[in-house]
C-alpha positions in Angstrom: 9.9 40.1 8.5 8.2 37.2 10.4 8.8 33.4 10.1 6.9 32.9 6.9 8.7 35.8 5.2 12.0 34.7 6.6 11.6 31.2 5.2 9.7 31.8 2.0 11.0 35.4 1.2 13.1 36.4 -1.7 16.7 35.1 -1.8 19.6 35.2 -4.2 19.2 33.7 -7.7 20.9 30.5 -6.7 18.7 30.0 -3.7 15.6 30.8 -5.8 16.7 28.2 -8.3 17.1 25.6 -5.6 13.7 26.4 -4.1 12.1 26.1 -7.5 13.6 22.7 -8.0 12.4 21.5 -4.7 8.8 22.7 -5.4 8.8 21.1 -8.8 10.1 17.9 -7.4 6.9 17.4 -5.4 4.3 19.4 -7.3 5.0 18.5 -10.9 4.0 15.2 -12.4 6.3 13.4 -14.8 3.2 12.2 -16.6 1.8 14.1 -19.5 -0.8 16.7 -18.8 -3.5 14.7 -20.6 -2.8 11.5 -18.8 -2.3 10.3 -15.2 -1.6 6.9 -13.7 -4.8 7.3 -11.7 -6.6 6.8 -15.0 -5.1 3.4 -15.6 -7.2 0.6 -14.0 -4.3 -1.9 -13.8 -2.0 0.6 -12.1 -4.7 1.6 -9.6 -5.7 -2.0 -8.9 -2.1 -2.7 -7.8 -1.9 0.4 -5.7 -5.2 -0.3 -4.0 -4.3 -3.9 -3.3 -1.1 -2.7 -1.6 -3.1 -0.1 0.4 -5.6 -2.7 1.6 -2.9 -4.9 3.1 -1.0 -1.9 4.6 -4.3 -0.8 6.3 -3.7 -3.8 8.7 -0.5 -2.1 10.1 -0.6 -1.9 13.9 2.4 0.1 15.2 3.1 -0.6 18.9 5.4 1.2 21.3 7.7 -1.3 23.1 10.0 -1.0 26.1 12.4 -3.9 26.1 10.0 -6.2 24.2 6.9 -5.3 26.3 4.1 -3.0 25.1 4.5 0.4 26.7 3.2 4.0 26.4 -0.6 3.4 26.4 -1.6 6.9 25.3 0.6 6.8 22.2 -0.4 3.2 21.4 -4.1 4.3 21.4 -3.3 7.1 19.0 -1.3 4.8 16.6 -3.7 1.9 16.8 -7.2 3.4 17.1 -7.5 7.0 15.8 -4.4 9.0 14.7 -6.5 12.1 14.2 -10.2 13.2 14.9 -11.2 12.6 11.3 -9.7 9.2 10.5 -9.5 5.8 12.1 -6.3 3.8 12.0 -7.2 1.5 9.2 -8.0 4.3 6.8 -5.0 6.2 8.0 -2.5 3.5 7.1 -4.4 2.7 3.9 -3.8 6.3 2.8 -0.1 5.9 3.8 0.2 2.9 1.5 -1.7 4.7 -1.4 0.7 7.7 -1.4 3.8 5.5 -1.0 3.1 3.4 -4.1 1.2 6.0 -6.2 3.1 9.2 -5.4 6.5 7.7 -4.2 6.3 10.0 -1.1 4.5 9.9 2.2 4.3 12.9 4.5 2.8 12.6 8.0 2.4 15.8 10.0 2.9 15.4 13.8 0.6 17.8 15.5 1.9 18.7 19.0 0.5 20.6 22.0 3.6 22.1 23.5 1.7 23.1 26.6 1.2 19.5 27.5 4.5 18.2 28.7 3.2 14.7 29.5 1.5 13.9 26.1 2.5 16.6 23.6 1.5 14.5 20.5 -2.2 15.4 19.7 -2.7 13.9 16.2 -1.1 12.6 13.0 -2.2 13.8 9.6 -1.3 12.2 6.2 -0.7 15.0 3.7 -1.3 14.9 0.0 2.2 15.1 -1.6 0.8 17.2 -4.5 -0.3 19.9 -2.1 3.0 20.1 -0.1 5.3 23.0 -0.8 8.9 22.5 0.1 11.5 25.3 0.5 14.9 25.7 2.0 15.4 28.4 4.5 18.4 30.6 5.1 19.6 28.0 7.7 19.9 25.5 4.9 17.0 23.4 6.4 14.0 22.1 4.6 10.6 23.6 5.4 7.2 22.4 4.4 4.1 24.5 3.9 0.6 22.9 3.6 -3.0 23.2 4.7 -4.9 21.1 7.3 -8.6 21.8 7.7 -8.2 25.2 6.1 -5.3 26.3 8.3 -1.9 27.0 6.6 1.0 25.4 8.5 4.7 25.8 8.0 7.1 23.5 9.8 10.5 21.8 9.5 11.2 18.1 9.0 11.3 17.5 12.8 7.5 17.5 12.7 7.2 15.5 9.6 7.4 11.7 9.1 8.7 11.3 5.6 8.8 8.0 3.7 10.2 7.9 0.2 10.2 5.3 -2.6 12.4 5.2 -5.7 15.0 7.5 -4.2 18.1 8.0 -6.4 21.5 9.0 -5.1 21.1 12.7 -5.8 17.7 13.3 -4.3 16.0 13.3 -0.9 12.4 12.7 -2.1 11.0 9.8 -4.0 10.3 10.1 -7.7 7.9 8.6 -10.2 9.5 6.5 -12.9 10.0 7.7 -16.5 10.1 4.0 -17.6 6.6 3.2 -16.2 5.3 6.4 -17.8 6.0 5.0 -21.3 4.1 1.8 -20.5 1.1 3.7 -19.1 1.0 6.0 -22.1 1.1 3.1 -24.6 -1.8 1.5 -22.7 -3.7 4.7 -22.7 -3.2 5.1 -26.4 -4.5 1.6 -27.0 -7.7 2.3 -25.0 -8.1 5.6 -26.8 -7.9 3.8 -30.1 -10.6 1.4 -29.1 -12.8 4.3 -28.0 -12.3 6.2 -31.2 -13.0 3.1 -33.3 -16.4 2.7 -31.5 -17.2 6.3 -32.1 -16.2 6.2 -35.8 -18.2 3.0 -36.4 -21.3 4.8 -35.0 -20.6 8.0 -37.0 -20.0 6.8 -40.6 -21.2 3.4 -41.9 -22.0 3.9 -45.6 -21.0 6.1 -48.5 -23.7 6.8 -51.2 -22.5 7.9 -54.6 -24.3 8.8 -57.8 -23.2 9.3 -61.5 -25.4 12.5 -61.9 -24.2 15.7 -60.4 -26.1 17.0 -57.3 -25.9 20.2 -55.3 -25.1 20.2 -51.6 -28.8 20.5 -50.6 -29.8 17.5 -52.7 -26.9 15.4 -51.5 -27.8 16.0 -47.8 -31.5 15.3 -48.6 -30.6 12.0 -50.4 -28.4 10.8 -47.6 -31.0 11.5 -45.0 -33.7 9.8 -47.0 -31.5 6.7 -47.4 -30.7 6.6 -43.6 -34.4 7.1 -42.7 -35.7 4.4 -45.0 -33.1 1.7 -44.6 -31.0 2.3 -41.5 -33.8 3.1 -39.0 -34.9 0.7 -36.4 -38.2 -0.1 -38.2 -36.4 -0.6 -41.5 -36.9 -3.8 -43.5 -33.2 -4.5 -44.0 -33.7 -4.5 -47.8 -32.6 -1.4 -49.9 -33.6 -0.5 -53.5 -31.0 1.6 -55.2 -31.4 3.1 -58.7 -28.9 2.0 -61.4 -27.1 5.4 -61.2 -26.2 5.1 -57.5 -23.8 2.8 -55.6 -23.4 2.1 -51.9 -20.0 1.4 -50.2 -19.9 0.2 -46.6 -17.3 1.8 -44.4 -15.4 -0.8 -42.3 -13.2 0.8 -39.7 -10.1 -1.3 -38.9 -8.3 0.4 -36.0 -4.9 -0.8 -35.0 -4.4 -1.4 -31.3 -2.5 -3.8 -29.1 -3.9 -7.3 -28.8 -4.6 -9.1 -25.6 -1.2 -10.7 -25.4 0.5 -7.4 -25.7 -1.7 -5.8 -23.1 -1.0 -8.6 -20.7 2.7 -8.0 -21.3 2.3 -4.3 -20.4 0.3 -5.2 -17.3 3.0 -7.6 -16.2 5.5 -4.7 -16.4 3.2 -2.6 -14.1 3.1 -5.5 -11.7 6.9 -5.7 -11.6 7.3 -2.0 -11.1 4.9 -2.0 -8.1 6.2 -5.3 -6.7 3.0 -7.2 -6.9 1.4 -10.0 -9.0 -2.0 -10.9 -10.3 -2.7 -13.4 -7.5 -2.2 -10.7 -4.9 -4.5 -8.3 -6.7 -7.2 -10.9 -7.0 -6.6 -12.3 -3.5 -6.0 -15.9 -4.8 -2.5 -16.2 -3.4 -1.2 -19.2 -1.4 0.7 -19.0 1.9 4.1 -19.1 0.2 3.1 -16.5 -2.4 1.9 -14.2 0.4 5.1 -14.6 2.3 7.2 -13.7 -0.7 5.0 -10.7 -1.4 5.1 -9.5 2.2 8.9 -9.7 2.4 9.5 -8.0 -0.9 6.9 -5.2 -0.9 5.2 -4.7 2.4 8.0 -5.3 4.9 10.3 -2.6 3.5 7.6 0.0 4.0 6.9 -1.3 7.5 10.6 -1.0 8.4 10.9 2.5 7.1 7.8 3.6 8.9 8.7 2.1 12.2 12.2 3.7 12.1 10.8 7.1 11.3 8.1 6.8 14.0 10.6 5.7 16.6 12.9 8.7 15.8 10.1 11.4 15.4 7.5 10.3 17.9 9.8 9.3 20.8 12.1 11.6 22.7 15.9 11.0 22.8 15.6 9.9 26.4 12.8 7.4 25.6 14.9 5.9 22.8 18.0 5.7 25.1 16.2 3.6 27.7 15.0 1.1 25.1 11.7 2.4 23.8 11.0 1.7 20.1 8.0 1.5 17.8 7.5 -1.7 15.9 5.1 -2.8 13.3 4.8 -6.5 14.1 3.3 -8.6 11.3 1.5 -11.8 12.3 2.6 -13.9 9.3 0.1 -16.6 10.3 -2.9 -14.4 9.5 -3.0 -15.8 6.0 -2.2 -19.4 7.0 -4.8 -22.1 6.2 -6.6 -23.9 9.0 -4.6 -27.1 8.4 -1.4 -25.1 8.8 -2.7 -23.5 12.0 -3.7 -27.0 13.4 -0.2 -28.3 12.8 1.4 -25.3 14.5 -1.0 -25.7 17.5 0.0 -29.3 17.9 3.7 -28.2 17.9 3.0 -25.5 20.4 1.4 -28.0 22.8 4.6 -30.0 22.8 6.8 -27.1 23.8 8.2 -27.0 27.3 5.9 -24.0 28.2 2.8 -22.7 26.4 -0.5 -20.9 27.2 -3.9 -22.2 26.0 -5.0 -18.8 24.8 -2.1 -18.7 22.4 -3.5 -21.8 20.8 -7.0 -20.5 20.9 -6.1 -17.3 19.1 -4.2 -19.3 16.5 -7.4 -21.3 15.8 -9.8 -18.4 16.0 -11.4 -19.8 19.1 -12.7 -17.9 22.1 -10.2 -17.3 24.8 -10.7 -18.8 28.3 -10.6 -16.9 31.6 -7.4 -18.6 32.9 -6.0 -19.2 29.4 -3.0 -16.9 29.8 -1.6 -19.2 32.6 1.5 -21.0 31.5 1.5 -24.8 31.3 4.5 -27.0 31.4 5.1 -30.3 29.6 6.5 -32.9 31.9 8.3 -34.6 29.1 11.0 -32.0 29.5 13.6 -31.8 32.3 16.5 -29.6 33.2 19.5 -31.1 31.2 21.8 -30.6 34.2 19.4 -32.7 36.4 18.5 -35.4 33.8 20.5 -38.2 35.4 19.2 -37.4 38.9 15.6 -37.3 37.5 16.1 -40.8 35.9 18.0 -42.3 38.9 21.2 -42.8 36.9 24.5 -42.7 38.8 22.8 -42.9 42.2 25.2 -45.0 44.4 23.2 -44.9 47.5 22.3 -48.6 48.5 18.8 -49.7 48.8 17.5 -50.4 52.4 17.5 -54.2 51.8 21.2 -54.1 50.9 22.1 -52.1 54.0 20.3 -54.4 56.5 20.5 -57.7 54.7 16.7 -58.1 55.2 14.1 -58.2 52.5 11.8 -55.2 52.5 8.4 -55.6 54.1 5.7 -56.9 51.9 2.3 -55.5 52.3 
């Protein structure tokens, strides 16, 4: 039957029902067919703001707190696959995490290379991934990369989910936010229709004498040509048997305060605020945002990468992948100067650490450690200060005064 037929072939009705549910879980959108969150500018502004910050991720392989595994580090930090540099790769990860609630990363391996089997990492579009369960009760995914159809189990997939409930494995979009987005879409549609209506019908011309269809159309056209054209005088002469009624369209739609209320709900759902979106945040605001929205994704991603990209033996000896966030990247210059002054008072520091903190060029010997002589071993403090030294001075032993020079 073959692997594809074995995995995706016909099963019993219960198995087919389970398979159908899994496919629908990923491929069907909870949003109505005529609307998508990608069409809402507020929603997408939040998602894109998240993705921009996540693009700064820099996963690093460590062995007992020291960078290790240069080949894998180059793959993670420079170019995960031949078509995408690292920044765009992690930006795409952030986009799918917040917009689609699922991230799938395919691990392409070369099993003929025992030393470095990992060739590339590919971020998959969740909407194009087909998920099935095989006869062995394991999940299998089928997708296309560069025109090639690939089927694999979860051992070759890094999967990160958002909004996972107790009964599911995959992340899900929220029904609650769907209502907010649909209300906002209806509001925008009402404004658009009001603009179209105001341009379509502006006046109604009536007459007391009966007229056939042809005459009514000719009279309306003559009125429009004479009085509503660009070169019109702005003054209309109407016979006594005719009247003109202006059509004033008064559409009902949400006011600015209500729209702001809806946008605030989108901000809460996506874990962001207006200052983050507009990049006007303070140091403390960034710290709160990072810890509540960005750090959870970083922890999930580094845990999955450690488990899926490293072998069991590598993990057992202490290898791990970490996404270290330099929380001082958004600090102001005054904050950096204060920290640099504190660093210089530490028992040991390196000049290049201070230089990097202040965005200054590093020096050739700047990684050499310097010690502060204001610190001393606590066990030798008394000896250093000469306290408790009972040895008599030379003058006391001989009874003579020391030589004066």
